[in-house]
Backbone as JSON Lines, residues from 0, in Angstrom:
{"i":0,"aa":"M","n":[158.59,100.78,126.11],"ca":[158.88,101.31,124.81],"c":[159.42,100.2,123.9]}
{"i":1,"aa":"M","n":[160.28,99.36,124.41],"ca":[160.84,98.29,123.58],"c":[159.77,97.3,123.14]}
{"i":2,"aa":"A","n":[158.76,97.09,123.96],"ca":[157.69,96.16,123.61],"c":[156.83,96.7,122.46]}
{"i":3,"aa":"L","n":[156.75,98.01,122.33],"ca":[155.94,98.62,121.27],"c":[156.69,98.78,119.95]}
{"i":4,"aa":"A","n":[158.0,98.78,120.03],"ca":[158.81,98.97,118.82],"c":[158.77,97.71,117.95]}
{"i":5,"aa":"G","n":[158.92,97.91,116.66],"ca":[158.96,96.77,115.75],"c":[160.26,95.98,115.88]}
{"i":6,"aa":"L","n":[161.34,96.68,116.24],"ca":[162.64,96.05,116.4],"c":[163.37,96.78,117.51]}
{"i":7,"aa":"S","n":[163.72,96.07,118.56],"ca":[164.46,96.71,119.65],"c":[165.9,96.22,119.62]}
{"i":8,"aa":"V","n":[166.83,97.17,119.72],"ca":[168.25,96.88,119.6],"c":[168.96,97.32,120.87]}
{"i":9,"aa":"G","n":[169.72,96.42,121.43],"ca":[170.57,96.75,122.57],"c":[171.97,97.03,122.06]}
{"i":10,"aa":"F","n":[172.39,98.27,122.16],"ca":[173.7,98.69,121.67],"c":[174.6,98.92,122.87]}
{"i":11,"aa":"D","n":[175.56,98.01,123.08],"ca":[176.43,98.07,124.25],"c":[175.58,98.22,125.51]}
{"i":12,"aa":"A","n":[174.57,97.37,125.62],"ca":[173.49,97.52,126.59],"c":[173.8,96.89,127.95]}
{"i":13,"aa":"K","n":[173.15,97.43,128.94],"ca":[173.21,96.89,130.29],"c":[172.2,95.74,130.41]}
{"i":14,"aa":"A","n":[172.3,94.97,131.49],"ca":[171.53,93.74,131.67],"c":[170.02,93.88,131.45]}
{"i":15,"aa":"P","n":[169.33,94.89,131.99],"ca":[167.88,94.95,131.78],"c":[167.48,95.1,130.31]}
{"i":16,"aa":"V","n":[168.27,95.85,129.57],"ca":[168.0,96.03,128.13],"c":[168.36,94.76,127.38]}
{"i":17,"aa":"R","n":[169.46,94.13,127.75],"ca":[169.88,92.89,127.09],"c":[168.81,91.81,127.2]}
{"i":18,"aa":"D","n":[168.12,91.79,128.32],"ca":[167.08,90.78,128.54],"c":[165.87,90.98,127.62]}
{"i":19,"aa":"L","n":[165.61,92.2,127.2],"ca":[164.4,92.49,126.43],"c":[164.64,92.76,124.95]}
{"i":20,"aa":"A","n":[165.87,93.06,124.57],"ca":[166.16,93.45,123.18],"c":[166.0,92.27,122.22]}
{"i":21,"aa":"D","n":[165.54,92.58,121.01],"ca":[165.45,91.57,119.94],"c":[166.84,91.26,119.39]}
{"i":22,"aa":"V","n":[167.67,92.3,119.3],"ca":[169.02,92.18,118.73],"c":[170.0,92.83,119.69]}
{"i":23,"aa":"L","n":[171.15,92.2,119.87],"ca":[172.2,92.77,120.71],"c":[173.43,93.06,119.86]}
{"i":24,"aa":"L","n":[173.95,94.26,119.98],"ca":[175.17,94.65,119.29],"c":[176.21,94.97,120.35]}
{"i":25,"aa":"D","n":[177.23,94.15,120.45],"ca":[178.29,94.4,121.41],"c":[179.43,95.18,120.78]}
{"i":26,"aa":"A","n":[179.6,95.05,119.47],"ca":[180.62,95.81,118.76],"c":[180.12,97.24,118.56]}
{"i":27,"aa":"R","n":[181.0,98.17,118.61],"ca":[180.6,99.58,118.44],"c":[180.55,99.93,116.95]}
{"i":28,"aa":"D","n":[179.65,99.27,116.25],"ca":[179.5,99.47,114.81],"c":[178.03,99.37,114.44]}
{"i":29,"aa":"L","n":[177.38,100.51,114.32],"ca":[175.95,100.51,114.01],"c":[175.65,100.1,112.57]}
{"i":30,"aa":"S","n":[176.67,100.0,111.73],"ca":[176.43,99.56,110.35],"c":[175.92,98.12,110.32]}
{"i":31,"aa":"M","n":[176.11,97.39,111.39],"ca":[175.61,96.02,111.46],"c":[174.08,95.99,111.48]}
{"i":32,"aa":"L","n":[173.45,97.11,111.77],"ca":[171.99,97.2,111.76],"c":[171.39,97.3,110.37]}
{"i":33,"aa":"L","n":[172.16,97.78,109.42],"ca":[171.65,98.02,108.07],"c":[170.99,96.79,107.45]}
{"i":34,"aa":"P","n":[171.61,95.62,107.48],"ca":[170.95,94.44,106.89],"c":[169.65,94.09,107.6]}
{"i":35,"aa":"L","n":[169.58,94.29,108.91],"ca":[168.36,94.0,109.65],"c":[167.21,94.91,109.24]}
{"i":36,"aa":"M","n":[167.57,96.1,108.79],"ca":[166.55,97.07,108.38],"c":[166.3,97.0,106.87]}
{"i":37,"aa":"G","n":[166.95,96.07,106.17],"ca":[166.77,95.91,104.73],"c":[167.42,97.01,103.92]}
{"i":38,"aa":"L","n":[168.46,97.62,104.45],"ca":[169.11,98.74,103.76],"c":[170.43,98.38,103.11]}
{"i":39,"aa":"R","n":[170.91,97.18,103.35],"ca":[172.19,96.84,102.76],"c":[172.25,95.37,102.49]}
């Protein structure tokens, strides 16, 4: 599924997801995604 997505995000992710995600968010703040999506 992550390979087919345009942008894959690992949010507080475990190792297998961290290895494949385009972006990793370790802070519990999804507002950090807004600039990546062109919304802020």
